[in-house]
TORKOL-250726 format. One record per residue (C-alpha): chain; residue in one letter; x, y, z. Coordinates in Angstrom, 3 decimals. Each point is the difference from the previous one (the first is absolute). Layout:
<nodes>
+--------+--------+----------+----------+----------+
| chaine | residu |        u |        v |        w |
+--------+--------+----------+----------+----------+
|      A |      A |        X |        Y |        Z |
...
+--------+--------+----------+----------+----------+
</nodes>
This chain:
<nodes>
+--------+--------+----------+----------+----------+
| chaine | residu |        u |        v |        w |
+--------+--------+----------+----------+----------+
|      A |      M |   -5.153 |    4.494 |  -13.454 |
|      A |      K |    1.938 |    2.275 |    2.346 |
|      A |      V |    2.830 |   -1.577 |    1.989 |
|      A |      T |    2.023 |    1.467 |    2.869 |
|      A |      V |    3.509 |   -0.841 |    1.215 |
|      A |      C |    1.727 |    1.459 |    3.039 |
|      A |      Q |    3.031 |    0.163 |    2.228 |
|      A |      I |   -0.847 |   -0.297 |    3.702 |
|      A |      D |    2.011 |    0.639 |    3.147 |
|      A |      P |   -0.763 |   -2.997 |    2.265 |
|      A |      D |    1.365 |    1.712 |    3.133 |
|      A |      S |   -2.730 |   -0.087 |    2.636 |
|      A |      N |    0.216 |    3.780 |    0.474 |
|      A |      E |   -0.504 |    0.714 |   -3.703 |
|      A |      L |   -2.332 |   -2.738 |   -1.225 |
|      A |      D |   -3.391 |    1.507 |    0.917 |
|      A |      R |    0.966 |    3.392 |   -1.434 |
|      A |      C |    1.146 |   -1.661 |   -3.214 |
|      A |      L |   -3.205 |   -2.033 |   -0.337 |
|      A |      D |   -2.157 |    3.100 |    0.549 |
|      A |      K |    1.817 |    1.763 |   -2.842 |
|      A |      L |   -0.338 |   -3.091 |   -2.196 |
|      A |      S |   -3.754 |   -0.032 |    0.640 |
|      A |      D |   -0.223 |    3.650 |   -1.056 |
|      A |      H |    1.951 |   -0.774 |   -3.180 |
|      A |      I |   -2.229 |   -2.941 |   -0.937 |
|      A |      A |   -3.131 |    2.082 |    0.574 |
|      A |      A |    1.322 |    2.860 |   -2.115 |
|      A |      Q |    1.086 |   -2.322 |   -2.828 |
|      A |      K |   -3.069 |   -2.280 |    0.239 |
|      A |      S |    2.292 |   -3.024 |   -0.192 |
|      A |      D |   -1.370 |   -3.542 |   -0.286 |
|      A |      F |    3.000 |   -2.158 |    0.922 |
|      A |      L |    2.784 |    0.463 |    2.543 |
|      A |      L |    3.276 |   -1.879 |    0.338 |
|      A |      L |    1.653 |    0.258 |    3.422 |
|      A |      P |    3.678 |   -0.727 |    0.748 |
|      A |      E |    1.275 |   -3.226 |    1.542 |
|      A |      M |   -1.055 |   -0.413 |    3.666 |
|      A |      S |   -0.915 |    3.681 |    0.208 |
|      A |      F |   -1.882 |    0.090 |    3.311 |
|      A |      S |    2.854 |   -0.575 |    2.468 |
|      A |      P |    3.714 |    0.800 |    0.260 |
|      A |      W |    2.059 |   -2.129 |   -2.421 |
|      A |      L |    0.733 |   -3.153 |    2.000 |
|      A |      A |    2.823 |   -1.390 |   -2.131 |
|      A |      A |    2.250 |    2.984 |    0.727 |
|      A |      D |    0.965 |   -1.875 |    3.199 |
|      A |      P |    2.183 |   -3.137 |   -0.497 |
|      A |      E |   -1.530 |   -1.649 |    3.096 |
|      A |      P |   -3.659 |   -1.042 |   -0.292 |
|      A |      D |   -2.138 |    1.185 |    2.909 |
|      A |      P |   -3.218 |   -2.016 |    0.539 |
|      A |      E |   -1.636 |    2.889 |    1.875 |
|      A |      K |    0.712 |    2.446 |   -2.832 |
|      A |      W |   -1.416 |   -2.516 |   -2.484 |
|      A |      V |   -3.242 |   -0.312 |    1.970 |
|      A |      A |   -0.215 |    3.791 |    0.323 |
|      A |      A |    0.461 |    0.374 |   -3.768 |
|      A |      V |   -2.708 |   -2.583 |   -0.699 |
|      A |      E |   -2.380 |    1.880 |    2.292 |
|      A |      S |    0.891 |    3.399 |   -1.469 |
|      A |      H |   -0.655 |   -1.236 |   -3.532 |
|      A |      A |   -3.314 |   -1.533 |    1.053 |
|      A |      R |   -1.119 |    3.324 |    1.531 |
|      A |      C |    0.987 |    2.050 |   -3.034 |
|      A |      I |   -1.442 |   -2.460 |   -2.510 |
|      A |      G |   -3.248 |    0.178 |    1.960 |
|      A |      K |   -0.079 |    3.728 |   -0.774 |
|      A |      L |    0.957 |   -0.139 |   -3.694 |
|      A |      G |   -3.435 |    1.240 |   -0.946 |
|      A |      R |    0.957 |    3.462 |    1.254 |
|      A |      L |    2.625 |    0.304 |   -2.736 |
|      A |      G |   -2.721 |    0.137 |   -2.626 |
|      A |      A |    1.261 |   -2.451 |   -2.623 |
|      A |      T |   -2.289 |   -2.764 |   -1.245 |
|      A |      A |    2.761 |   -2.642 |    0.047 |
|      A |      V |    3.356 |   -0.125 |    1.778 |
|      A |      I |    2.984 |   -2.342 |   -0.195 |
|      A |      G |    2.710 |   -0.052 |    2.653 |
|      A |      T |    1.939 |   -2.528 |    2.061 |
|      A |      R |   -0.191 |   -0.967 |    3.668 |
|      A |      P |    1.775 |   -2.274 |    2.491 |
|      A |      I |   -1.978 |   -3.124 |    0.849 |
|      A |      T |    0.521 |   -3.103 |    2.112 |
|      A |      T |   -1.424 |   -3.233 |   -1.387 |
|      A |      A |   -1.883 |   -2.570 |    2.064 |
|      A |      E |    3.235 |   -2.007 |    0.103 |
|      A |      G |    1.886 |    2.967 |    1.466 |
|      A |      S |    1.862 |    0.979 |   -3.179 |
|      A |      R |    0.578 |    3.747 |   -0.449 |
|      A |      R |   -0.657 |    1.262 |   -3.541 |
|      A |      N |   -0.190 |    3.208 |   -2.056 |
|      A |      E |   -3.392 |   -0.122 |   -1.703 |
|      A |      A |   -1.385 |    2.191 |   -2.773 |
|      A |      Y |   -3.686 |    0.737 |    0.503 |
|      A |      L |   -2.847 |    1.461 |   -2.027 |
|      A |      W |   -2.541 |    2.226 |    1.758 |
|      A |      T |   -3.182 |    1.203 |   -1.700 |
|      A |      S |   -2.630 |    2.441 |    1.205 |
|      A |      E |   -2.691 |   -2.482 |   -1.028 |
|      A |      S |    1.172 |   -2.676 |    2.442 |
|      A |      D |    1.755 |    2.359 |    2.469 |
|      A |      R |    2.528 |   -2.703 |    0.789 |
|      A |      A |    3.458 |   -1.055 |   -1.102 |
|      A |      V |    0.576 |   -3.313 |   -1.761 |
|      A |      G |    3.457 |   -1.516 |   -0.389 |
|      A |      V |    1.063 |   -0.347 |   -3.635 |
|      A |      H |    3.727 |   -0.880 |    0.140 |
|      A |      E |    2.733 |   -0.733 |    2.556 |
|      A |      K |    3.508 |    1.274 |   -0.656 |
|      A |      Y |    2.272 |   -2.765 |   -1.301 |
|      A |      Y |    3.324 |    1.666 |   -0.884 |
|      A |      L |    1.510 |    1.320 |    3.247 |
|      A |      P |    3.186 |    2.082 |    0.279 |
|      A |      N |    2.188 |   -0.224 |    3.098 |
|      A |      E |    2.492 |    2.832 |    0.396 |
|      A |      D |    0.625 |    3.168 |    1.975 |
|      A |      G |   -3.290 |    1.850 |    0.445 |
|      A |      Y |   -2.017 |   -2.732 |   -1.717 |
|      A |      W |    0.275 |   -3.107 |    2.205 |
|      A |      E |   -3.187 |   -1.433 |   -1.439 |
|      A |      A |    0.961 |   -3.680 |   -0.188 |
|      A |      T |    0.959 |    0.307 |    3.678 |
|      A |      W |   -3.293 |    1.587 |    1.019 |
|      A |      Y |   -2.474 |   -2.153 |   -1.925 |
|      A |      D |   -0.445 |   -3.034 |   -2.232 |
|      A |      R |   -0.573 |   -0.401 |   -3.701 |
|      A |      G |   -3.520 |   -0.429 |   -1.239 |
|      A |      P |   -0.826 |   -2.520 |   -2.723 |
|      A |      K |    1.584 |    0.526 |   -3.403 |
|      A |      S |   -3.326 |    1.126 |   -1.412 |
|      A |      F |   -0.643 |    3.074 |   -2.150 |
|      A |      D |   -3.709 |   -0.070 |   -0.816 |
|      A |      A |   -1.805 |    3.080 |   -1.286 |
|      A |      T |   -2.894 |    1.502 |    1.907 |
|      A |      Q |   -3.035 |    2.026 |   -1.109 |
|      A |      A |   -1.310 |    3.410 |    1.055 |
|      A |      L |   -2.050 |    2.767 |   -1.656 |
|      A |      G |   -0.175 |   -1.998 |   -3.223 |
|      A |      M |    3.808 |   -0.203 |   -0.119 |
|      A |      T |    2.362 |   -2.958 |    0.096 |
|      A |      I |    2.834 |    0.779 |    2.420 |
|      A |      G |    3.362 |   -1.635 |    0.654 |
|      A |      V |    2.046 |    0.641 |    3.143 |
|      A |      Q |    3.772 |   -0.226 |    0.393 |
|      A |      I |    1.146 |    1.115 |    3.442 |
|      A |      C |    3.180 |    2.082 |   -0.202 |
|      A |      T |    2.942 |   -2.383 |   -0.766 |
|      A |      E |   -2.373 |   -2.211 |   -1.996 |
|      A |      M |   -0.074 |    2.646 |   -2.740 |
|      A |      W |    3.496 |   -1.055 |   -1.077 |
|      A |      F |   -1.241 |   -3.482 |   -0.941 |
|      A |      F |   -1.357 |    1.077 |   -3.351 |
|      A |      E |   -1.313 |   -3.438 |   -0.935 |
|      A |      W |   -2.938 |    0.734 |    2.313 |
|      A |      A |   -0.695 |    3.359 |   -1.665 |
|      A |      R |   -0.230 |   -1.844 |   -3.307 |
|      A |      A |   -2.201 |   -2.678 |    1.597 |
|      A |      Y |   -2.354 |    2.675 |    1.332 |
|      A |      G |   -0.157 |    1.501 |   -3.468 |
|      A |      A |   -0.934 |   -3.388 |   -1.445 |
|      A |      A |   -2.752 |   -0.175 |    2.641 |
|      A |      G |   -1.373 |    3.291 |   -1.315 |
|      A |      A |    1.151 |    2.345 |    2.784 |
|      A |      D |   -1.036 |    3.612 |   -0.452 |
|      A |      L |    2.044 |    1.140 |    3.002 |
|      A |      L |    3.271 |   -1.305 |    1.407 |
|      A |      C |    0.209 |    1.259 |    3.596 |
|      A |      V |    3.370 |    0.235 |    1.761 |
|      A |      P |   -0.285 |    1.106 |    3.656 |
|      A |      R |    3.545 |    0.759 |    1.231 |
|      A |      A |    2.315 |    0.846 |    2.875 |
|      A |      T |    3.184 |    1.022 |   -1.834 |
|      A |      P |    2.897 |    2.313 |    0.948 |
|      A |      H |    1.216 |    3.462 |   -0.832 |
|      A |      G |    2.609 |   -0.089 |   -2.719 |
|      A |      T |   -1.652 |   -2.806 |   -1.983 |
|      A |      T |   -3.188 |    1.686 |   -1.191 |
|      A |      Q |    1.075 |    0.376 |   -3.631 |
|      A |      K |    1.054 |   -3.651 |   -0.173 |
|      A |      W |   -3.447 |   -0.998 |    1.239 |
|      A |      L |   -1.672 |    2.336 |   -2.468 |
|      A |      M |    1.898 |   -1.657 |   -2.862 |
|      A |      G |   -1.122 |   -3.393 |    1.284 |
|      A |      G |   -3.595 |    1.197 |    0.124 |
|      A |      R |    0.196 |    1.112 |   -3.628 |
|      A |      A |    1.340 |   -3.430 |   -0.994 |
|      A |      A |   -2.756 |   -1.736 |    1.983 |
|      A |      A |   -2.649 |    2.092 |   -1.759 |
|      A |      V |    1.389 |   -0.869 |   -3.439 |
|      A |      S |    0.369 |   -3.691 |    0.919 |
|      A |      S |   -3.588 |   -0.250 |    1.210 |
|      A |      G |   -1.742 |    2.389 |   -2.364 |
|      A |      A |   -1.705 |    1.416 |    3.101 |
|      A |      Y |    0.094 |    3.300 |    1.836 |
|      A |      C |    2.654 |   -0.337 |    2.695 |
|      A |      L |   -0.904 |    1.757 |    3.245 |
|      A |      S |    2.347 |    0.222 |    2.980 |
|      A |      S |   -0.246 |    1.724 |    3.392 |
|      A |      N |    2.908 |    0.206 |    2.439 |
|      A |      L |    0.636 |    0.768 |    3.648 |
|      A |      W |    1.879 |    3.220 |    0.722 |
|      A |      R |    2.082 |    1.133 |    2.966 |
|      A |      P |    2.318 |    3.023 |    0.168 |
|      A |      P |    3.620 |   -0.714 |   -0.976 |
|      A |      G |    1.982 |   -1.178 |    3.017 |
|      A |      A |   -2.924 |   -1.694 |    1.752 |
|      A |      Q |    0.502 |   -3.610 |    1.139 |
|      A |      T |   -2.565 |   -1.059 |   -2.565 |
|      A |      N |    1.585 |    0.691 |   -3.387 |
|      A |      C |   -2.955 |    0.400 |   -2.339 |
|      A |      G |    0.259 |    2.508 |   -2.817 |
|      A |      G |   -3.486 |    0.447 |   -1.428 |
|      A |      L |   -0.601 |    0.471 |   -3.742 |
|      A |      A |   -3.333 |   -1.496 |   -0.957 |
|      A |      W |   -0.854 |   -0.291 |   -3.682 |
|      A |      V |   -2.552 |   -0.775 |   -2.684 |
|      A |      I |    1.491 |   -1.376 |   -3.238 |
|      A |      D |   -1.966 |   -0.925 |   -3.112 |
|      A |      P |    0.301 |   -3.337 |   -1.878 |
|      A |      E |    2.595 |    1.465 |   -2.367 |
|      A |      G |    2.264 |    1.113 |    2.854 |
|      A |      N |   -0.924 |    3.692 |   -0.014 |
|      A |      I |    0.024 |    1.665 |    3.436 |
|      A |      L |   -3.391 |    1.633 |    0.534 |
|      A |      A |    0.541 |    1.214 |    3.565 |
|      A |      Q |    2.404 |   -0.236 |    2.900 |
|      A |      T |    0.208 |    1.366 |    3.530 |
|      A |      D |    2.631 |    1.749 |    2.093 |
|      A |      A |    0.282 |    1.408 |    3.531 |
|      A |      Q |   -1.880 |    3.178 |   -0.977 |
|      A |      N |   -2.657 |   -1.851 |   -2.019 |
|      A |      P |   -0.624 |   -3.312 |    1.805 |
|      A |      F |   -3.158 |   -0.970 |   -1.917 |
|      A |      A |   -0.726 |   -0.376 |   -3.712 |
|      A |      T |   -3.195 |   -0.851 |   -1.871 |
|      A |      V |   -0.283 |   -0.910 |   -3.674 |
|      A |      E |   -2.914 |   -0.958 |   -2.221 |
|      A |      I |    0.896 |   -3.212 |   -1.820 |
|      A |      N |   -1.441 |   -1.657 |   -3.105 |
|      A |      L |   -0.786 |   -3.658 |    0.670 |
|      A |      E |   -0.630 |   -0.667 |   -3.694 |
|      A |      F |    3.563 |    1.099 |   -0.733 |
|      A |      A |    1.320 |   -2.552 |    2.489 |
|      A |      R |   -2.148 |   -2.724 |   -1.540 |
|      A |      A |    1.062 |    0.843 |   -3.542 |
|      A |      S |    3.639 |    0.041 |    1.115 |
|      A |      K |   -0.091 |   -3.737 |    0.642 |
|      A |      R |   -0.154 |   -0.505 |   -3.781 |
|      A |      T |    3.043 |    2.162 |   -0.777 |
|      A |      Y |    3.761 |   -0.473 |    0.316 |
|      A |      P |    1.503 |   -1.480 |    2.109 |
|      A |      R |   -3.079 |   -1.462 |    1.716 |
|      A |      Y |   -1.272 |   -2.037 |   -2.952 |
|      A |      V |    3.267 |   -1.935 |   -0.410 |
|      A |      E |   -0.483 |   -3.640 |    0.977 |
|      A |      E |    2.005 |   -1.564 |    2.813 |
+--------+--------+----------+----------+----------+
</nodes>
């Protein structure tokens, strides 16, 4: 199974160019699965401390348009997150799974742990989803999703491992200056779950209003870094061994009973 992670510039002037290059990379690597960053198809809303209903609606529409064209990227399955508004009018950050077979996105998890600080006013912009961390299925894999801040709640990584997760996907929007801290957390999440930890992040140049520092990664179940991205190499593809992930559930520390 070949998996791809990426760092994407969500600025409206850069997004199409970035997605075209990502499509070329996936075609060249013949990748099966793609993880996108958190809310990657519109400017990062939570950079602004004051919620703007019009910007929210525009972001919802932009994500819907781009998700409708995911087939052009060439992967067989894609996980990302998008802004949604529920029937009751609640704004949420929803992880979705898109597959080429269905050609549609299905919600699989709504972000529960929401930061609220300079540049990341998420609890101000939208509401918590349910405290539910259920695995999903794609391409014969069991997949867990922890959206950004949720990665630091390692009890859910362990729970996904107990549910047999092959992949632990962490779509992010995290700042410059913290990338190594996040990478260490990703290694711990991989070891806790006994799954491959994949993460993709937004990226904007240093000094932009949106402070997102890139660094996507693929980490194996023992915490070894298999690939990572940077500004010069924004995409990375790795062939993973699903049997290794499944065997890892029976080794330390995953086998230890609660």
